[in-house]
Each structure stands twice: as structure tokens, then as C-alpha cells.
C-alpha positions, 0 to 999 in steps of 0.5 A, spaced: 134 113 498 134 120 495 134 124 501 140 120 504 144 121 497 142 128 498 145 128 505 152 124 503 152 129 497 153 135 502 157 131 506 161 130 501 161 137 499 163 139 506 169 135 507 172 137 500 171 144 501 174 143 508 180 140 504 180 145 499 181 151 504 186 147 508 190 146 501 189 153 500 192 156 507 198 151 506 199 154 499 199 160 502 204 159 508 208 155 503 209 162 499 209 166 505 215 163 508 219 162 502 224 167 500 227 168 493 234 166 493 240 172 493 245 171 488 252 171 489 256 169 495 253 170 502 255 176 506 261 175 511 259 175 518 261 183 521 268 185 523 271 179 518 270 183 511 276 187 509 275 194 509 275 197 502 277 195 495 283 199 492 284 198 484 291 198 482 294 197 475 300 193 473 304 192 467 304 185 464 311 184 467 309 186 473 303 182 474 308 176 472 313 177 477 308 178 483 304 172 481 311 168 481 312 171 488 306 169 490 306 162 488 313 162 491 311 164 498 304 159 497 300 165 497 294 168 493 296 175 489 292 179 493 295 176 500 302 177 498 300 184 495 297 185 502 303 182 506 308 186 502 304 193 503 303 191 511 311 190 512 313 196 508 309 201 513 311 198 519 
């Protein structure tokens, strides 16, 4: 009986060792596959991003007039300013 117990113990250890190694490999694969999430909005596809930001300052009165005009035309302030500039250029 004693020899059989030792044999069973060795088999159990071998199975447990194999299970432990498989678990470790799975954990390593998972840590290698997971990439840290970037903060912020995802990048736009190539060609869809606007070219360049041009900072402009407006007085509070100009800002109110621009916002009212944009709301009246159902556009954002940026869209309204862009459309006005494009119309002035052409």
C-alpha cells in the first residue's frame, strides 16, 4: 500500500505541475495580448482629419453674435465660421 501511495502522490504532483504550467502560460499570453487602452478619442481614418487648428480670439459680443448665427443656421460654431470663411474666399 505504501508504494502505491507514493506512486499516486507522484502522479498527482505531475498533474498539478502540468496544470500550474498551463495556467502560467495562459496568464503570460493574456498579459502579452492586452494592450493598454489609450485615453481620448480614437484617431480618425486617414484623410478625414481637418488639416490644422488656427486659434482666433473674439470679444464677448462677437462670440454672442457668432453663436446666435450658428444656432440660426443649425450649425456648430466651427461649422458656421468655416462656411463663412469659405464663402468669403470664393
